[in-house]
N, C-alpha and C positions, 0 to 999 in steps of 0.2 A: 432451411428456415432461418430467417434472420433473428437475431436477438432484438427484442422489442425496446429495451432501454440500454443505451450504451454511454458510459462515462466519456465525456469529451473534455480534454484537459488543455488549457491554454498555456503555452510556454512563450517566452520572449523569442528565443531562437535555438532552443535545445531539445526540440521534440524528438528528433532522431536519436540523439545520445540518450535521452531519458527512456525512450521505448526500448532501446537495446540494453540499457542498464536493468530495467525492470524484468525483461525477458531473461537476462542472465541470472538474476536473483531467484526468480521463480523456477527456472530450469534446474537449479541446484537444490530444490526443495525435497526431493526424495521420492521413494517408491510409492508412498501413499497417494500421490497425485499423478502417477505415471500415465493414467488413461486420459487425462485432461491436457489439451494442447496448450503449449506455451511457445509463442513464436511471433516473429514479425510477419504480418500478413501482406502489407502493402506500404509503399512509400510514394506519395503523390507530390508533384512539383508544381510550383507556381508557373502558369502560362502568362502570356502577355497581359490579358485582361485582369487576372487575379493579382499580378505584380503591380499593375497601375493602381488598382483599387486599394491594395494593402500597403503599398510602399515597400514591399519586400522585393528582393532581386529576382528577376525572371530566371527560372531554372533552379532556384533554391527550394529546399524541402518545405512544402506547405503542410502536409499531414502525414502522420505515421499511424497506421492501424496495426494493433498488436493484440495478442491474446495472452492472458495470464490465467492459468488453470482453467482454460475454456471460456473465460470471461473476456468479451471484446472491449477494447479501449481505443479511442482515437486521440492522438496528441497533435495539436496545431501550433505551428510557429506563427504567432499572431502579433508579436511586438510587445513592448513594455507596458501597455495600458492596464493590464490586469495581472494580479499575482494571487497565489494560493493563500488561504487562511485556514485556521483550525476549524472553521465552521463546516468544512467538508473534509472527511477523512475516509480512508479505506481500512476496514478491519480484516485482519488476517487471523483466521482460526488455526491454532497450532495444536497438534496432537500430544506433544510432550515437551519437556524442557529443552531437549536438543533442537527441536524445531523452533521454539521460541528464541533460543540463543542464535541460531543460524539466521533467521529472518531479521532479528534485532541488529545483529552485528552488520549484516549486509546493507540493510536499509538505512541505518543510522550513520554509516561511514561517510564522513564529510558533511553530515547534517547536524541535527540537534536532538539530544535525548530530552524527553519530557517526563512528566509524572504518570503513574498508573498504566504503563504499557504504551504510552503515546510517544511518537517521535516525528520529527520532520526530516525528510531525506535531503540529499544534496541539492535538490531542485526546489525545496520548500514545500513539497507535498506532504500532508500529514497522514500517518498510518497508526493504527492501533494493533499491536502484536499481542494476541490474547490466547492463553491456553483454553481449549474447549471446556475443561473442567471448571474454570472460573464461573461461567454462567450457571452451571449446575449447582455449585456451592452457594452462589448468591441467591438462588431461588429456593434454597432448602426450606422445608416446612418449619424447621426450628429457627426462629428469628435470631437467637443468640449465636448460632453457628454462622449464619449469614453475616451478622454484624461483626464478628471476629474476623471473618475473611475480608470484609470491606475495610476494616481498620488496618489489617495487614497490607492490603493492596495500596491503600492511600500513602503508605510509607515507602513505596517502591518506585523506581523508574522502570527498568526492565522487570517483568514479572518473574518471580521466583516460585515455581510450582511447589517445591518442597515446603517452603515457608507458608504458602497458602494452605497446603494439606495439614500442616502442624496447627495452624490457627483454626482450621475447620474441625479438627479432631480434639482440640484442647478441652 
């Protein structure tokens, strides 16, 4: 069965490097996701017609299909016409601080750290690195607890789970 909705990412000319980078990051995520596939699935190259239509060299990488934790993605070498913005990001749910730290460090290397768990990777793609506990705390029935957690998070770049728990329990 094919995945019904697949993120399709437009790169200038780094689709293969990006796909391999993302696979390496998510392959090192740990045992919690061991049952979900993370791999390069396929690399397709521009043929004569595609090369003429796109202005890309014949035989160069056109698309890279890859999976991250079982989620399919396709990356296209489409040229410089379009770039990523924060209007679209991928949220990574992390089970603990170690997972947050690992994902944050790997994805932000060569990129840009942002506020509240957001970052741009070296390719300009935006990610949210979020501990799963954050959502639970922000939806607490006690609005004072949720507000303290929100205030704590707003002062962070990389999310600090311990600081969130302190704010939650204060």
